[in-house]
C-alpha positions in Angstrom: 444.3 196.3 145.7 448.0 195.9 144.5 448.5 195.3 140.8 449.9 191.7 140.6 452.6 192.3 138.0 453.8 195.7 139.0 457.6 195.5 139.8 457.9 198.8 141.6 454.6 199.6 143.4 454.2 203.0 145.0 454.2 201.6 148.5 457.6 200.0 147.9 459.1 203.3 146.6 457.7 205.1 149.7 459.2 202.4 152.0 462.6 202.8 150.3 462.5 206.6 150.9 461.6 206.0 154.5 464.4 203.5 155.0 466.9 206.0 153.6 465.6 208.8 155.7 465.8 206.6 158.8 469.5 206.1 158.1 470.1 209.8 157.7 470.9 209.5 154.1 469.5 211.4 151.1 467.0 209.3 149.2 469.2 208.8 146.2 471.9 207.4 148.5 469.8 204.6 149.9 471.8 201.3 150.0 471.2 199.0 147.0 470.0 196.2 149.3 467.2 198.4 150.6 466.3 199.8 147.1 465.6 196.3 145.6 462.2 194.9 146.5 460.5 192.4 144.3 457.5 190.1 144.1 458.2 186.7 145.7 454.6 185.3 145.1 451.3 186.2 143.5 448.3 185.0 145.4 445.2 185.3 143.1 445.3 189.0 142.3 447.6 190.2 145.2 451.3 190.1 145.7 453.7 189.2 148.5 456.9 191.2 148.4 460.4 190.4 149.5 460.2 193.2 152.0 457.1 191.6 153.6 458.8 188.2 153.7 462.0 189.7 155.3 459.8 191.4 158.0 458.2 188.1 158.8 461.5 186.3 158.9 463.0 188.9 161.3 459.9 188.7 163.6 460.1 184.8 163.6 463.8 184.8 164.4 463.2 187.0 167.4 460.5 184.8 168.6 462.5 181.5 168.2 465.5 183.0 170.0 463.3 184.0 172.9 461.9 180.4 173.0 465.3 178.9 172.8 464.6 177.0 169.6 467.5 176.5 167.2 467.0 178.3 164.0 466.5 176.2 160.9 468.6 177.0 157.8 467.6 180.3 156.2 466.3 178.7 153.0 464.0 176.5 155.0 462.8 179.4 157.2 462.2 181.5 154.1 460.2 178.7 152.3 458.1 177.9 155.3 457.3 181.5 156.1 456.4 182.3 152.5 453.9 179.4 152.5 452.4 180.8 155.7 452.1 184.2 154.2 450.3 182.7 151.2 447.8 180.8 153.4 447.2 183.9 155.4 446.7 186.0 152.3 444.2 183.4 150.9 442.2 183.6 154.1 442.2 187.4 154.1 440.9 187.4 150.6 438.1 185.0 151.6 437.2 187.2 154.5 437.0 190.2 152.2 434.8 188.3 149.7 432.4 187.5 152.5 432.3 191.1 153.7 434.0 190.4 157.0 435.5 193.6 158.5 437.1 194.5 161.9 436.2 198.1 162.8 438.5 200.3 164.8 436.4 200.1 168.0 436.8 196.3 168.1 440.5 196.6 167.4 441.0 199.2 170.2 439.2 196.9 172.7 441.4 194.0 171.7 444.6 196.0 172.2 443.3 197.3 175.5 442.8 193.6 176.6 446.3 192.7 175.5 447.8 195.6 177.5 445.7 194.8 180.5 446.6 191.0 180.4 450.3 192.1 180.4 449.7 194.6 183.3 450.6 197.5 181.0 449.0 200.8 180.1 448.6 201.5 176.4 451.6 203.9 176.6 453.7 201.2 178.2 452.7 198.7 175.6 453.7 201.1 172.8 457.0 201.7 174.5 457.7 198.0 175.0 456.9 197.3 171.3 459.2 200.2 170.3 462.0 198.6 172.3 461.5 195.4 170.3 461.6 197.3 167.1 457.9 196.8 166.3 456.1 199.8 164.8 452.8 200.6 166.5 450.8 200.8 163.2 452.2 197.4 162.1 451.3 195.9 165.5 447.7 197.3 165.1 447.3 195.8 161.7 448.7 192.4 162.8 446.1 192.3 165.6 443.4 193.3 163.2 444.4 190.4 160.9 444.4 188.0 163.8 440.9 189.0 164.8 439.7 188.8 161.2 441.1 185.3 160.7 439.5 184.2 164.0 436.1 185.5 163.0 436.5 183.8 159.6 437.3 180.5 161.3 434.3 180.9 163.6 431.9 181.5 160.7 433.3 179.0 158.2 434.2 176.2 160.6 433.4 176.4 164.3 429.7 177.4 163.9 429.0 174.3 161.9 430.4 171.8 164.4 427.7 169.5 166.0 428.3 167.1 168.9 425.6 164.5 169.5 424.7 162.8 172.8 425.6 159.5 171.2 429.1 160.8 170.5 429.4 162.0 174.1 428.3 158.5 175.4 430.9 156.8 173.2 433.7 159.2 174.2 433.1 158.6 177.9 432.9 154.8 177.4 436.1 154.5 175.3 438.2 157.1 177.2 437.9 156.1 180.9 441.2 157.9 181.7 440.4 161.1 179.9 439.2 162.8 183.1 441.9 161.5 185.5 443.7 164.8 185.6 446.9 163.5 184.0 448.5 165.9 181.6 450.9 165.3 178.7 453.5 167.6 177.2 453.5 166.7 173.5 455.2 167.9 170.4 454.4 166.9 166.8 455.5 167.1 163.2 453.0 167.3 160.4 453.8 166.5 156.7 450.7 167.6 154.9 449.2 165.8 151.9 447.2 167.8 149.3 443.4 167.5 149.0 442.6 164.4 146.9 446.2 163.4 146.9 447.3 160.7 144.3 449.1 157.6 145.4 452.3 159.1 144.0 451.8 162.2 146.1 451.1 160.2 149.2 454.2 158.1 148.5 456.3 161.2 148.2 455.1 162.5 151.6 455.6 159.0 153.1 459.3 159.0 152.0 459.7 162.5 153.6 458.2 161.1 156.8 460.5 158.1 156.8 463.5 160.4 156.2 462.4 162.5 159.1 462.0 159.4 161.4 465.6 158.4 160.4 466.9 161.8 161.5 465.1 161.5 164.8 466.3 158.0 165.4 469.9 159.2 164.8 469.5 161.6 167.7 468.7 164.9 166.1 466.8 167.4 168.2 463.0 167.0 167.7 462.4 170.7 168.0 465.0 171.6 165.4 463.7 168.9 163.0 460.1 170.1 163.5 461.1 173.7 162.7 462.8 172.5 159.5 460.2 170.1 158.1 456.8 170.4 159.8 453.9 171.9 157.8 451.9 172.6 161.0 451.5 176.3 162.2 453.4 175.5 165.3 456.3 173.8 163.4 458.6 176.7 163.7 458.3 176.7 167.5 459.4 173.1 167.6 455.9 171.6 167.2 455.2 171.9 171.0 451.5 171.7 172.0 452.2 172.4 175.7 450.6 170.6 178.6 447.2 169.0 177.8 444.9 166.4 179.2 444.1 163.5 177.0 440.7 164.9 176.3 442.3 168.1 175.0 444.6 166.3 172.5 443.6 165.4 169.0 442.1 161.9 169.1 445.0 160.4 167.0 447.6 161.9 169.4 445.7 160.8 172.5 445.6 157.2 171.4 449.3 157.3 170.5 450.6 158.8 173.8 448.6 156.6 176.1 451.2 153.8 176.1 454.3 156.0 175.5 457.0 156.9 178.0 458.5 160.4 178.2 461.1 160.9 175.5 459.7 158.3 173.2 458.4 158.9 169.6 455.4 157.5 167.9 455.5 155.6 164.6 454.3 157.5 161.5 450.6 158.2 162.0 448.1 158.9 159.2 445.1 161.4 159.3 443.1 163.2 156.7 445.5 166.1 156.9 448.6 164.1 156.2 451.3 162.1 158.1 452.2 162.9 161.8 455.1 162.0 164.1 454.4 162.6 167.8 456.9 163.0 170.6 455.9 162.6 174.3 458.0 165.0 176.2 456.7 164.4 179.7 453.6 163.5 181.7 452.4 164.6 185.1 449.5 164.3 187.5 446.8 161.6 187.3 445.1 159.4 189.8 442.6 162.1 190.7 439.2 161.1 192.1 436.7 162.2 189.5 433.8 162.1 191.9 433.0 165.6 193.0 430.3 167.2 195.1 429.6 170.9 194.9 427.5 173.1 197.1 424.8 174.5 194.9 422.6 177.5 195.8 419.0 178.0 194.7 418.6 181.8 194.5 416.2 184.4 193.1 416.8 188.1 192.5 415.4 191.4 191.4 417.4 193.4 188.9 417.1 197.2 188.5 419.3 198.8 185.8 420.4 202.3 186.2 420.1 204.6 183.1 420.1 208.2 182.0 416.7 208.6 183.7 417.4 206.4 186.7 420.7 207.1 188.6 422.6 204.5 190.6 421.4 206.1 193.8 417.7 206.0 192.6 418.1 202.3 191.6 419.6 201.5 195.0 416.9 203.4 196.8 414.2 201.6 194.9 415.6 198.2 195.8 415.8 199.2 199.5 412.1 199.9 199.3 411.4 196.5 197.8 413.5 194.8 200.4 411.5 196.5 203.1 408.3 195.3 201.6 409.7 191.7 201.3 410.8 191.7 205.0 407.3 192.9 205.9 405.7 189.9 204.3 405.2 190.7 200.6 406.1 187.7 198.5 409.6 188.1 196.9 408.6 186.3 193.7 405.6 188.7 193.2 407.9 191.7 193.7 410.4 190.2 191.1 407.6 189.7 188.6 406.4 193.3 188.9 409.8 195.0 189.1 412.8 193.0 187.9 414.4 193.9 184.5 415.9 190.4 184.2 414.5 187.6 182.0 414.0 185.6 185.2 411.2 188.0 186.3 408.5 185.8 184.7 409.6 183.0 187.1 409.6 185.2 190.1 413.3 186.0 189.8 414.2 182.3 190.2 417.7 181.5 188.9 417.4 177.7 189.7 420.4 175.8 191.1 423.6 177.9 190.8 427.1 176.3 190.8 430.2 178.2 192.0 431.5 180.4 189.2 428.1 180.6 187.4 427.5 184.2 188.3 429.7 187.3 188.3 432.0 187.7 191.4 430.0 190.6 192.9 426.8 188.6 192.8 428.4 185.4 194.0 430.1 187.1 197.0 426.8 188.6 198.2 424.9 185.4 197.6 427.4 183.3 199.5 427.2 185.5 202.5 423.4 184.9 202.9 421.6 182.2 204.9 418.6 180.4 203.4 415.6 182.8 203.5 417.8 185.9 204.0 417.6 188.9 201.6 420.7 190.9 200.7 421.1 194.6 200.7 421.3 196.1 197.1 424.3 194.7 195.3 426.0 196.4 192.3 427.3 194.3 189.4 428.1 195.0 185.7 424.5 194.2 184.9 422.9 196.6 187.4 421.6 196.6 190.9 420.4 193.3 192.5 418.3 192.3 195.5 419.2 188.6 196.2 417.3 186.0 198.2 418.8 182.6 198.9 416.0 179.9 198.9 418.1 176.8 199.9 421.4 175.1 199.5 422.5 171.5 198.8 425.5 169.3 198.1 425.2 167.8 194.7 427.2 165.1 193.0 428.0 166.7 189.6 430.5 164.1 188.4 428.4 162.8 185.5 427.2 166.3 184.5 430.8 167.6 184.5 432.1 164.6 182.6 429.5 165.1 179.9 430.3 168.8 179.6 434.0 168.1 179.5 433.4 165.4 176.8 431.3 167.8 174.8 433.9 170.5 174.9 436.7 168.0 174.0 434.8 166.6 171.1 433.9 170.0 169.8 437.5 171.2 170.0 438.8 168.1 168.2 436.2 168.3 165.5 436.8 172.0 165.0 440.6 171.6 164.8 440.3 168.8 162.3 437.6 170.6 160.2 439.8 173.8 160.2 442.8 171.8 159.0 440.7 170.4 156.1 439.2 173.8 155.3 442.6 175.5 155.2 444.0 172.7 153.0 441.0 173.0 150.6 441.3 176.8 150.5 445.1 176.6 149.8 444.6 174.0 147.0 442.0 176.2 145.3 444.1 179.4 145.5 446.1 180.4 142.5 449.8 180.9 143.5 452.7 182.0 141.3 456.0 181.5 143.1 458.7 183.9 142.2 461.1 183.5 145.1 463.8 181.9 143.0 463.7 184.6 140.3 466.4 187.1 140.1 
C-alpha cells in the first residue's frame, strides 16, 4: 500500500526512468515535465498521482474524439476525472476489505471473451491496443478492476434486490405502453446531492441546475453541457443512454419522456440521487401486437457425460444401445431413471414444456427435427451426450407470462440502478478525501 504522504514514491521514480529511456535520453536528462509527479488526492490511506490522472485524461480524450463529443474545458475534465478516480479507489478499497479478489484465470477468460467478441485473436488484440498506445499490462489491470467492481456491485447491491408479485401487478397496470416495442433515445444530466443534504446544499445544487437549463434554452449543445456539468458516469460521453424501451428506462425518466417530442427537454426532475435534466433525442417503433403464441415442445432426454474413464465414443455407443431398447418397447422414462446423469432423471428425463431458446443450440436443433414420439440419435452438447424424445407439441399464448417476466426484469434493473447510485453516494460521503490538485 502506498504511503499517503510520500512525495516521491519508488513507483514514480521508476516511471520517470522508463519515460526517459523511451525517449532515448539518459535518465538524468529526462524532461522536467516528466520528472515532476505529485499527489493530487489522498483517498483514505492511498494516493492518486498526477501521472495517474494524466493517463486517465488522455484515455478519455481519445474516447470522446472517437464518439464525436466536443471536449469540455481541461479544468472541467480534470476535476470530473479526478472525482471518478476517487470513487473508483474507494470501491476498490471496499472490495479489498471484504476479501474480494479476481484471480488470473478469471482475468484470462474475460480477456479471451473480449478478443472473441471483437473477432480477434489474443495476439491481434495486443497489436490493436499497442497501435492505440495502450500497454498490455495496463489493459489487463483495467479489466481486472472492472471485474472487481462488478463483483462488488453484485454482492453489495444486486443480490439484495427483491421484486414482489404485487410490484409486478402494479407495474403492468400503470405502464400499459411499456411493452409496445417503442424505443426512446435519451440523454440526461445528473447534478448529485450529498447524502443527507441540508436545505442549503440542495439549494446550491438547484441553482446549478437552473443555470444548466438556461444554457440549454440558449441553444448550447446538450452533449457538451452534459460533459461539462453532469455527475453521472456517462456524463463525459454526453449523457447518452442509447436506445431503450420504456420498461428499461429509470422510472423517473420513463414518466418524463412519455409526453415529450424528439429534441425536447424535460423540466428539472428530483430523485434521491439529486436533480436530473432529460433530453429526448428520438423515438422509434411502437404499435406492436403484444399477443404472442409460441410453439412449445414437451421433451425428455437421457444424458451421459463423457469423462476420463468414459470416452465420447463409449458414451455415444451406450446411448445407441439405450435407443435400441426404447425402440423395442422399453419405456423411455424408466431408461432415463436408471441411466441419465441429469437432474431430470428422477422424473424420467422429463424437461416439461420447452420454449424456443430455452436449451443450447445443439439440443434444440435435434429436438426440433423430431416428430412427437420419435427418438433422436445421440446428440453432443456442451453438457455431454443426449438421447432426446419429443412427447408432444403445442401452440401456447405466452403474452401474460412474458409480460410478467419483462416487468420483473425491468423492476429489478430499475431498483438495482437506484440502489447502486445510493450505495456509491454513501460510500463516497463516508470516504476521507484530501484534495491536493490545486497545490503547487
